[in-house]
Residue, then its C-alpha position, 0 to 999 in steps of 0.5 A: x500500500x505504501x508502494x502504491x501511494x508513492x507511485x501515484x504521487x510520483x506520477x502527479x509530480x511528473x505530470x505537473x513538471x511536464x506541464x510547466x516545461x512544455x505547455x499544451x498548444x492548440x492551433x486554429x487556422x482562419x484563412x491567412x491567420x493562425x491562432x495559438x492557444x497556450x495552456x489556457x493562459x492566453x490567446x496569441x494570433x500569429x500572421x501566416x507568412x507561409x502564404x504570400x499576398x497576391x499583389x497583381x491581378x493577371x489578366x488571363x484574357x488573351x487578345x483575340x486577333x481579328x480574323x479576316x473574312x474572305x472578301x471578293x472584288x465585284x461590287x463597285x463601279x468600273x469605267x471601260x472601253x468597248x470594242x468588238x472582234x470578228x469570229x476570226x479574232x480580228x478587229x478589222x471588219x469584213x467589207x460587208x460589215x464596215x458600216x459598224x466600223x468603231x471609234x474605240x477611243x470614244x466607246x466608253x462604257x460603265x459598270x455599276x455592280x450593286x450586289x455581292x456574295x462571297x463563298x470562302x474556301x481555304x484560309x479566307x484567301x481563296x473563294x468564289x464571288x458572285x453578285x449582280x450588276x448593270x453593264x452599259x456598253x457604248x459603241x461609237x460608230x465612225x460612219x454617218x449612218x442610222x441603224x434601222x428599227x425592226x429590220x432583219x437582218x440589221x440594215x442602215x441608211x446614210x444620213x442626209x448631207x445637209x446635217x453634220x453628225x457629231x455623234x452616233x452610238x449604239x448602247x446596250x444595257x445588260x443585267x449581269x451575274x458573274x461567278x469568279x474564283x479569286x486568289x488573294x495575297x497579303x503584300x505587307x512590307x514588315x510586321x510593324x505594318x501588320x500590327x497597325x492594321x486590323x484587316x488585311x484589306x486596309x490601305x490597299x494591302x491585298x493583291x488579288x487575281x480573279x477569273x471566271x465567267x458571267x451571264x447577262x440579260x438585255x434590258x434595253x438597247x438604244x441609239x443616240x444621234x447628235x447632229x447640227x443643222x442650220x446652226x441648231x443642235x439636235x439629239x435623237x434617242x431611239x429605244x429598240x433591240x436593234x437585233x442585239x442578243x437577248x442573252x449574253x455570256x462570256x469570260x472575265x479576268x481581274x487583277x488589282x491591289x486593294x480597292x483598285x483593279x484592272x479587268x477585261x471581259x470577252x463575250x462568247x456570245x455575239x453582239x447581234x442575234x444569230x443571222x440578224x446582224x454582223x457576227x461581232x463579239x464584244x470585248x471590253x476592259x478598263x479600271x474598276x473601283x470595288x467597295 
């Protein structure tokens, strides 16, 4: 019994001594702060330095580069010079067709292309372009003649000698629809130039080449004669088909940089309907301004 009592007293003394030399500690983590409770005597807060404060907010949003969409070169306007060739590909007309001799330098036409649709193919640098436009072809004749209405085949009469002809021309108006395949190539000089421009077509930086075909429906044909007689000036317009082809079709090729380009059209269909006039094939070319 004395031994047991001595053992219990030793345990109590040892526990008390341990408690004095090594205090119990309770750790509580609250966010970035750690709380220490030491032997129920006091509560001490110690900043948690193991976690660093984030001083900068990193914008992980990547700047998205604008992707250029394929944009063909059809809609816009064009000035063109009109001419025609014989079936053999000559600009020199047959003797029987000399009444249609042309003053090509004054045969000025106009295109107004008001509708465009684009179909991209590869990397937005290749694609098909179509749309709609109005083409006005003007053929200034050299001879002092007047084309006759409702004549098959087409005939003419000479103008009276007492009048002075200033201008006589045949004009055709066609509603046209093209189908062109177009190749485009960026022609930047440096990477700095690329960084300053949002789209590849800005500042005339896109070289393009297009080729394909077109078809058209005649809206109207007309002749216009301007002449002087006895000191007075007269202008006469006559609307008629003049046996011109109701449908036309042909080939087109274009090349340009940015909004400015050159083009050429060659009709595979004749100017006049079959056996209703000289067999002449229109050809035109000029400068175009696209939107």
